[in-house]
C-alpha positions as CSV (number, residue, x, y, z in Angstrom):
1,X,9.5,-7.2,-50.8
2,X,11.1,-4.8,-49.2
3,X,8.5,-2.2,-48.7
4,X,5.9,-4.4,-47.8
5,X,8.3,-6.2,-44.9
6,X,8.7,-2.5,-44.1
7,X,5.1,-1.8,-43.5
8,X,4.5,-5.1,-41.9
9,X,7.7,-5.0,-39.5
10,X,8.8,-1.1,-38.7
11,X,10.2,-1.4,-35.2
12,X,12.1,-4.6,-36.7
13,X,13.8,-2.1,-39.8
14,X,14.4,0.7,-37.2
15,X,16.3,-2.1,-35.1
16,X,18.5,-3.3,-38.1
17,X,18.9,0.6,-39.2
18,X,20.2,1.2,-35.7
19,X,22.3,-1.7,-35.8
20,X,23.5,-0.7,-39.4
21,X,24.8,3.3,-38.0
22,X,25.9,1.7,-35.4
23,X,28.8,-1.2,-37.4
24,X,29.3,1.8,-39.5
25,X,30.7,4.1,-36.6
26,X,32.5,1.3,-35.5
27,X,34.3,0.4,-38.6
28,X,35.2,4.2,-38.8
29,X,36.8,3.5,-34.6
30,X,38.4,0.6,-35.8
31,X,40.1,2.6,-39.3
32,X,41.1,5.1,-36.9
33,X,42.4,2.4,-34.4
34,X,43.8,0.4,-36.6
35,X,46.1,3.7,-37.9
36,X,47.0,4.6,-34.5
37,X,48.3,0.8,-33.0
38,X,50.5,1.1,-36.2
39,X,52.3,4.6,-35.7
40,X,52.6,3.1,-32.2
41,X,54.0,-0.2,-33.1
42,X,56.5,1.3,-35.9
43,X,57.3,3.8,-32.5
44,X,57.9,0.8,-30.4
45,X,60.0,-0.8,-33.3
46,X,62.1,2.0,-33.9
47,X,62.8,2.7,-29.7
48,X,63.2,-0.9,-28.9
49,X,66.9,-1.7,-27.7
50,X,67.3,2.5,-27.0
51,X,68.3,4.0,-24.4
52,X,66.0,6.0,-24.5
53,X,63.6,7.2,-21.2
54,X,61.2,9.3,-20.0
55,X,59.5,10.8,-16.5
56,X,56.7,8.6,-15.4
57,X,54.3,10.7,-13.1
58,X,52.5,8.7,-10.0
59,X,51.6,12.1,-8.3
60,X,48.3,11.9,-6.6
61,X,45.3,14.3,-7.7
62,X,45.8,16.0,-4.2
63,X,49.6,16.5,-4.5
64,X,49.4,17.7,-8.1
65,X,47.1,20.6,-7.3
66,X,49.4,21.8,-4.0
67,X,52.3,21.8,-6.3
68,X,50.3,23.8,-9.2
69,X,49.0,26.2,-6.2
70,X,53.0,26.3,-5.2
71,X,54.2,29.6,-6.6
72,X,57.5,28.5,-7.4
73,X,56.6,24.8,-9.4
74,X,58.5,26.5,-12.4
75,X,61.0,27.2,-10.7
76,X,61.8,23.6,-9.0
77,X,61.1,21.8,-12.7
78,X,63.2,24.8,-14.0
79,X,65.4,23.2,-12.2
80,X,65.7,19.8,-13.5
81,X,66.5,21.3,-16.8
82,X,69.2,22.8,-15.8
83,X,70.4,19.7,-14.2
84,X,70.1,18.0,-17.4
85,X,72.5,20.9,-18.9
86,X,74.9,20.9,-16.2
87,X,75.4,17.1,-16.5
88,X,75.2,17.6,-20.0
89,X,73.0,14.7,-20.3
90,X,71.0,14.6,-24.3
91,X,67.5,15.1,-24.3
92,X,64.6,16.1,-26.8
93,X,61.0,18.2,-25.2
94,X,58.2,20.1,-26.4
95,X,55.3,22.0,-26.0
96,X,51.6,22.3,-28.5
97,X,49.3,24.7,-29.2
98,X,47.3,22.3,-31.9
99,X,43.8,23.2,-32.2
100,X,40.6,21.9,-34.2
101,X,40.2,23.0,-37.6
102,X,37.2,24.4,-37.2
103,X,38.9,26.6,-34.5
104,X,40.6,30.6,-35.9
105,X,43.7,30.1,-34.3
106,X,47.2,29.3,-35.0
107,X,48.8,26.4,-34.5
108,X,52.4,26.6,-32.4
109,X,54.7,23.6,-31.6
110,X,57.8,24.6,-29.0
111,X,60.8,22.7,-29.8
112,X,64.5,21.3,-28.5
113,X,67.6,20.9,-29.8
114,X,67.0,16.8,-31.3
115,X,63.3,17.4,-31.6
116,X,63.8,17.2,-35.5
117,X,66.6,14.5,-35.4
118,X,64.5,12.2,-32.8
119,X,61.2,12.6,-34.9
120,X,63.0,11.9,-38.3
121,X,61.4,15.6,-39.5
122,X,62.3,16.5,-43.1
123,X,62.7,19.6,-44.9
124,X,61.4,21.0,-48.4
125,X,63.7,24.0,-48.1
126,X,65.3,26.3,-46.1
127,X,67.2,25.2,-43.1
128,X,67.1,23.8,-39.2
129,X,67.7,25.7,-36.5
130,X,71.2,26.5,-35.2
131,X,72.2,25.2,-32.0
132,X,73.3,28.6,-30.8
133,X,69.3,29.7,-31.5
134,X,68.4,27.4,-28.7
135,X,70.3,29.3,-26.8
136,X,68.6,32.2,-25.9
137,X,66.0,34.6,-27.6
138,X,66.9,37.5,-29.5
139,X,64.7,40.3,-31.2
140,X,65.1,37.8,-34.4
141,X,63.0,34.8,-33.2
142,X,63.3,32.2,-36.5
143,X,60.6,29.6,-37.5
144,X,60.0,26.8,-39.1
145,X,56.3,26.3,-40.6
146,X,54.4,23.3,-42.0
147,X,54.2,22.5,-45.9
148,X,50.8,23.8,-46.2
149,X,51.7,27.2,-45.8
150,X,54.3,26.9,-48.4
151,X,52.6,29.6,-50.8
152,X,51.6,32.1,-48.0
153,X,56.3,32.1,-46.5
154,X,59.0,31.8,-48.7
155,X,62.3,31.6,-46.8
156,X,63.2,34.6,-44.4
157,X,59.9,36.5,-44.6
158,X,58.3,37.3,-42.0
159,X,55.3,35.4,-40.2
160,X,52.2,38.0,-39.7
161,X,50.9,36.0,-37.2
162,X,50.6,36.3,-32.5
163,X,52.9,33.6,-32.5
164,X,52.3,34.3,-28.3
165,X,55.2,36.6,-27.8
166,X,54.5,39.3,-25.3
167,X,58.2,40.9,-26.2
168,X,58.7,43.0,-29.0
169,X,60.1,40.9,-31.8
170,X,60.1,39.5,-35.2
171,X,59.8,36.2,-36.7
172,X,61.3,35.1,-39.1
173,X,60.9,31.6,-41.3
174,X,64.1,29.4,-42.0
175,X,62.6,26.5,-43.1
176,X,59.6,24.8,-44.5
177,X,58.6,21.1,-43.3
178,X,58.3,18.5,-46.3
179,X,55.1,17.4,-47.0
180,X,52.7,15.2,-44.1
181,X,55.1,15.6,-41.7
182,X,54.4,14.5,-37.9
183,X,55.6,13.7,-34.6
184,X,54.9,11.2,-31.8
185,X,54.0,13.5,-28.8
186,X,55.5,11.7,-25.9
187,X,52.6,12.6,-23.3
188,X,49.7,10.4,-22.7
189,X,48.9,8.6,-25.2
190,X,51.5,8.8,-27.7
191,X,49.4,9.8,-30.5
192,X,50.5,11.2,-34.0
193,X,50.1,15.4,-34.6
194,X,50.1,16.6,-38.0
195,X,52.3,19.7,-38.7
196,X,50.9,20.7,-42.2
197,X,49.5,24.0,-40.6
198,X,52.0,24.6,-37.6
199,X,54.6,26.9,-36.6
200,X,57.3,25.4,-35.1
201,X,59.7,27.3,-32.1
202,X,62.9,26.9,-30.6
203,X,62.6,27.3,-26.9
204,X,65.3,28.0,-25.3
205,X,67.9,27.0,-22.6
206,X,67.7,29.9,-20.9
207,X,63.4,30.3,-21.0
208,X,63.9,25.9,-19.7
209,X,66.1,26.4,-17.3
210,X,64.3,30.1,-15.7
211,X,60.9,29.0,-16.1
212,X,59.8,31.8,-18.1
213,X,58.5,29.7,-20.7
214,X,54.6,29.2,-20.7
215,X,54.8,25.6,-21.5
216,X,57.1,24.7,-18.9
217,X,55.6,22.6,-17.3
218,X,53.9,20.5,-20.6
219,X,57.7,20.6,-21.1
220,X,58.8,19.0,-18.2
221,X,56.2,16.7,-19.0
222,X,57.7,15.8,-22.1
223,X,61.1,15.2,-21.0
224,X,62.9,12.2,-23.8
225,X,66.6,11.4,-22.2
226,X,69.4,9.5,-23.6
227,X,70.6,7.9,-21.0
228,X,72.6,5.0,-19.7
229,X,71.4,2.4,-17.0
230,X,73.6,3.6,-14.5
231,X,72.7,7.5,-14.7
232,X,69.0,6.6,-13.9
233,X,69.0,6.6,-10.3
234,X,70.7,10.2,-10.6
235,X,67.9,11.3,-12.5
236,X,65.5,9.9,-10.2
237,X,67.6,11.0,-7.2
238,X,67.5,14.8,-8.7
239,X,63.4,14.3,-9.5
240,X,62.7,13.2,-6.0
241,X,63.8,17.0,-5.3
242,X,61.3,18.2,-6.8
243,X,57.9,18.8,-4.1
244,X,54.6,16.7,-4.2
245,X,55.8,15.0,-7.7
246,X,56.0,10.8,-6.9
247,X,58.5,10.6,-10.5
248,X,60.8,7.8,-11.8
249,X,61.8,7.0,-14.5
250,X,60.6,4.7,-17.2
251,X,61.9,3.0,-20.1
252,X,60.1,5.0,-23.7
253,X,60.1,1.4,-25.9
254,X,58.4,-0.4,-23.0
255,X,55.7,2.4,-21.6
256,X,54.8,2.4,-25.9
257,X,54.5,-1.5,-25.5
258,X,52.4,-1.1,-22.5
259,X,50.2,1.5,-24.0
260,X,50.1,-0.6,-27.7
261,X,48.8,-3.6,-25.4
262,X,45.8,-2.0,-24.0
263,X,45.1,-0.7,-27.0
264,X,45.0,-3.9,-29.2
265,X,42.9,-5.6,-26.1
266,X,40.3,-2.9,-26.6
267,X,40.5,-3.0,-30.3
268,X,40.2,-7.0,-30.1
269,X,36.5,-6.5,-27.7
270,X,35.6,-3.3,-30.3
271,X,36.2,-6.2,-33.8
272,X,33.9,-9.0,-31.2
273,X,31.6,-6.1,-31.1
274,X,31.6,-5.7,-34.6
275,X,30.4,-9.0,-35.2
276,X,28.2,-10.0,-32.7
277,X,26.1,-6.6,-34.7
278,X,26.8,-8.2,-38.0
279,X,25.2,-11.8,-36.7
280,X,22.5,-10.2,-35.0
281,X,21.5,-8.1,-37.7
282,X,21.4,-11.1,-40.5
283,X,19.3,-13.4,-37.7
284,X,16.7,-10.5,-38.2
285,X,16.8,-10.1,-41.4
286,X,16.6,-13.4,-42.0
287,X,13.8,-14.2,-39.5
288,X,12.1,-10.8,-41.3
289,X,11.7,-12.3,-44.8
290,X,10.7,-16.1,-43.3
291,X,7.7,-14.5,-41.5
292,X,6.8,-12.5,-45.1
293,X,7.2,-15.8,-47.0
294,X,5.4,-18.0,-43.8
295,X,2.5,-14.6,-44.4
296,X,1.9,-14.9,-48.0
297,X,3.3,-19.0,-48.8
298,X,-0.6,-19.2,-50.6
299,X,0.1,-16.5,-52.7
300,X,3.5,-17.5,-53.5
301,X,2.1,-21.2,-54.4
302,X,0.0,-20.1,-56.4
303,X,2.2,-17.6,-58.7
304,X,4.7,-20.3,-59.0
305,X,2.1,-22.9,-60.5
306,X,1.3,-20.7,-62.6
307,X,4.8,-20.0,-64.4
308,X,6.3,-16.8,-62.7
309,X,9.4,-16.7,-62.0
310,X,11.7,-15.7,-58.5
311,X,12.7,-12.2,-60.3
312,X,8.8,-11.5,-60.8
313,X,7.9,-12.9,-57.7
314,X,10.5,-10.5,-56.2
315,X,8.8,-7.5,-58.7
316,X,5.4,-8.2,-57.6
317,X,5.5,-8.6,-53.8
318,X,8.1,-5.3,-53.7
């Protein structure tokens, strides 16, 4: 029967096939979306009620270009980090170079103090970075490697990859991450970043203050601060000293909640579209079957009268 239907209604069949493929893609998108939403909601619950803030950038594209073109823009950002250190403000930041698995490149994450504590990251073995290792670079730079590299490196081994330093330094492994370690990118969509195939390196106070870090702009945009509410005006006053940029301090949890709400509304819309597609497929298929039965009603009736079973009918017309 199916083959007969296909022969007589090829256009309808192609339409059904297209809708089915579209539905599979939507289901795949929904699966990843639900995972992402759960991660954001868990993050929101963890941050709710805590005095955790980050910088929100309302700068126009034109002013942002002017800022980037200013040869001193890294010094402006470094000046803000200097203020945080001088005032004893606790903060965490990072900058990342995470590549698509199809690209032959080294995944690196440069992190400040409190990064591991803030993201609840644990080790398989070894140690986290010492406080002194966040102060200034030395000839030997500590590295923590992802779980996937546990058979490649042991504690004390020298890393044989180019981790991007232009200086003559040695990278020594001091720790190996636990399996499935992740952290939340605090900029933009708050996506979860896997660390299993990653090298983690400390970004130092000296690099941040002097703007010498290659990822200073990324680190500035990802700063998360632990503040009392009365400190917010002081931080915003310091941010206002940076030319071109329109910056303000926002609650980390509130911003995640807003982003979560936007995504949730999107997933509701996608689910509604999925239901419509399923209904359309069901209606089209029902019409196809009804049309086929009408066109073969006489023969079907005769076969039923002579005692042929329903299974026999299906076998006959298939």
